[in-house]
N, C-alpha and C positions, 0 to 999 in steps of 0.2 A: 485604382481614389485610396489615399490617405486609408486608412478606418486608425478605429480606437475599439479597441475588444473590454468589457468589463465582467470576468467570470464572475457567478457569486452567484446564490439557491431560491428557488420561489415558492412560500410557501402558500401550499394550495391550498386549504382551509382562510385565505382572509378574501374571496370571492363572494360575493350574494351571491345568495343567501343564508348560509354557513361566518359569514363575516361581513365589509358591508366600502370591498372594492368593487369600481364597474372594469366594462372591458375597453378599458384605452387604457387604462392606469393603471404601475403596480407597483407591488416593495422590492421592490432586489433584495440580500443580506450579503452581508461581504463576508460575518460574522466566519473567521475558523478557515478566513482564502487566502492565501500568498501570493502576494503580487498580484489583484486583481482586475486593475489598469494597468493595461494596454497599447499599447500603438505600433502602429509599422505604419511606413511610411513606403510607398510603393516604391517595391526594388529592391527593397533591404530589408535587414533583419529586425523583426519583431525590440523591441523596447522595453525593457517599464518602468513606473511615469508616476508620482506620485509627488505631483499640482494639488491634487484634487484632493488630497487626506487628509487636510482643515480649510482649504477655503473655502468661500461666501460666493454669490455671487447675490450681486445685484443688480437692482430693478427698478421698476416703478410702484410693486409692491413694497420694497424696504431688501435686505438684507439675508440674505440666505440657506444656510449650510447642503454644500454637497450631500455631502454625508456626513449623518444622524440618526444618532440608537447605532450606528452599523453597517446602516443599509440606507439603499439610495431609493432616489420615487424617478420612475421610468413615467415618459408621458409616449404613448405605442404610433410612433413617428407616424407621418403617412392615412393616418383612418381618426374618424370621430364621434365611438358611438355611442345614442341618443341615453340625456339626463339618468342620472339613478341619482343624483341627486343634490339635484343647486343650488346655493344655500347658506344658512341654517333652517330654515324649512324643509328645504328638502328635497323640495320641485323634481316631479321625473315625468318625466315622454313617458310613451305609451314604447315598449318594448326595450325598455332600460332594464328593468329587474331579468330577462326575458336573457340578453345579448350579459350582462354579469354574467348569470345562469350555466348559462353559455360552455364558454368563456371555462368557469368551473368544475362543469360536467369533465371536459373536456380534459385539465388539467390531473380535474383528480382516474382519474383512467383506468391509470398505469397498478392505483391502490397506493403508492403511496403520498404521506405526508409530506414529504417537502422533497423539492428535484433540484438538480444541476439545472443550471444555467448558462446560456455571457445575453448581454445586450451587444449590440454594433451600434457601429451609426461612423459615417465616410464623414469626416472632417475632416482638413487642416491643422485649422490652429484652440489648445483646448476653449478656445471662450465661443467656438461657435456649438459645444460638447449638447452642456444647459441651455433650460427655459427663463422668461426673466422670474422664475418662480421658486426659482432653481433646482427644479426638475430634467434628468437627461430624457434628453432625446430621440432615440432610436431604436431597433425591433427587435425582440428580446424573443431566443429562438433557446426548445426545448428540446431535452430529449422522452418522450414517452413512446416508450417498448422499445423495436428493433426503424421508429423512425425519427429524423430533426426534422422537427414542424417553427416554424417558424411566425409561434404570436399573431404579428402585425396581417400576418401576409392569411391568412387565416382567415384568420376576421371579417376582412373582405372580399374573399374567393368566397363566405359563407351566409354573405349576407346582414353580415353582425352591427355594419360600422358604414356608413358612409368616408367618400373620400375627403383630406382635414386637408391641403398641401398650402405650405409656405415657404418663403421667398430664402428662409434657408435651407433647399431643399433643392436634387441636380434637377435636370429636364428629364436624368437618365429615369429615377424614383418615382418623377412625377406618373412620368411614359407607363412601367408598370401595372400601378397599383389606379391606373387607369384602368387599365386593360382587368387590373382583377373586381372591382367595384362593378366597371359596367354585363361585363359577365352576372356577375350577382344580382344585376338590378337586369337587366335582360329577361335573365329567371323567375322573374319578383323571388330572390332566396326574403324572407321571414323581417325585416327593414324595409325593403323596396316596395310586396303589395301594402302599404300602407304607407309607402313616399304622400308628399303633398305640397302645388312649390303655394297655399295657401298658409298666412302665414299669422301662428291662433283662427280659431279663441283658444282664449287661453283659461285654463282649470287649477288654480289653486287649492280643490282640493284631490289633486292628484301627486300622492305623497309615494316616496317612498316605504316601502311593509318594513318591520323589524324584519332586523334577520332570525336564519333561523323560521319565518313562514316559509311557505311558498304557495298560495293563490298564486300572485302576478306572476310566479318562472313562469306560470305553463304560456306559454307563450300565447293558446288562442283570449285567453280572460287578457295578456298584458297587451295581444296587443288591438292597433284602429290609429288612429291618421296619420303619420308624426313629422316633423321639418329637420331639416338641416340642424341640425346642434345650437350650432354658436348661432346663428335666429332666437333658436331658443329664448337662448340663455338673455338677446335682447331684449329680447318680449319676453322675458319676467321683468330686467329691470325697469321698461318702460312700463309695465300692468302693476308692480311692485312701487314706485317712488312716488313720490305725497305730491311732489311739486311740479315733475311737469303734468302743462297742460295740453302738448301733444292728440295730434288726433286720429295718428294711424303713426303706428313701427317708422317706416321713414321720415315724418316729420323728422321725432323724437332724435334719429341717428341723423341727425343733419346739424339738431343742431345743439350734440355735444357733438364729445371725444372716439371716435369710435373709428373700432377698427381701420385698414384700408385693403387693401388688393390690390392687385393688375392684374387682365380677363390674360385668363393660362394661359390659350394663342401670342399673343405679343410676351409672354414669360420663359419663353421655349427657343421665339424665335428674335426678340431684341435682351431678354436677361435682365433682371430685374433694375436694374440701377440706372434702364432708359425708357422701360413699359414708364407705358399710365396709370403715375396711380390715382386710387377709387375709395369715395365714402360704398360702407357693405349696403345706404340708400342706395344708391349707383344700382342696387344689382335689387332690387324692388321696384312698384308699379306705386304706384294710383292708392290701387286697392292691395295695397304687404305684399302682392301678388310674388316669387322669384319670379325674375327672368332669365334669369339662370341657372343654371345646374351646381352643383354642388361639386360635380371635375371643371366646373368654367375658376374658380376663385390661384385665385394663392394670393396668400391673405399675410400680408405684413408687419414679418418680424419685430416686438419691443425689441424694442434693447436693451441689453443685461451682460454685467463686465467683473469679469470675476477676477478675487479680489482673494491676493498668499493670508496663509493664518494669520497677517498680524494690519491682516485690515484695509491696507495701504496701495499694497505693489502690488502691479495688472500681473493678469501672469499669464506672459504670452510668450515662456516654450513650453519643450514637452522635459 
């Protein structure tokens, strides 16, 4: 696989409850790192690339710089942790604070305030690196004492995140994270103890606690029914949409431009270009119960384009 590696540092204090980062996104600082972006094709020598230094990503939400104030935002690939603070109202799911606090405790275990880290993503083109929000999509690897720990794998293995697959991923990556999350599900670890196929009801009073508080970071207090976060976010959209008259979430999703997915089995067998695309509504029955497990969805990645510093030239080469 061709690989982009980004060298940086991880501020341990960013994770809830000391900060407000959740369990599937993180900010990685590039300050003081010489030549942070390095690309390697299979069988070739690693090269330094500067295409991201002043690049912007343009997608459905507008234009966003990849590097902002000397740092990048990273979306941890293949996982989706329970929501910690969705929308300005900071709607939260059960286990949302516990998952973020568990990740924070893991990286704080060395006693260091800042950890060296690598962000690794397997891509062929620079345009494949970021999502439509300008976040780098990849795995974060840190050194914890004598161990090298992949934070994505850790969250999946320990039951702090659901699988979240996209058409930008390879079949091998999907199979790997399916194995990790299925082991956690079978053992009913953490979020899997509260996993339910029933979407709703929505509790508008469940919000993120203030950074620095600890009550809900106790997994016993933070436990409860928890659904796949992608449907939770759409549940919130539906319940807070003053214009909708849709009687169910499925009806709401059919009436708007919702994300689309292909069945994992079809994606692996046929590839994303051939497999039949469906609406997220097709994953729900008439009572808004999930008819598929999170591992059975491969979400169609929304389009975005990487532009050079001039904002006009598309970045196509390293």
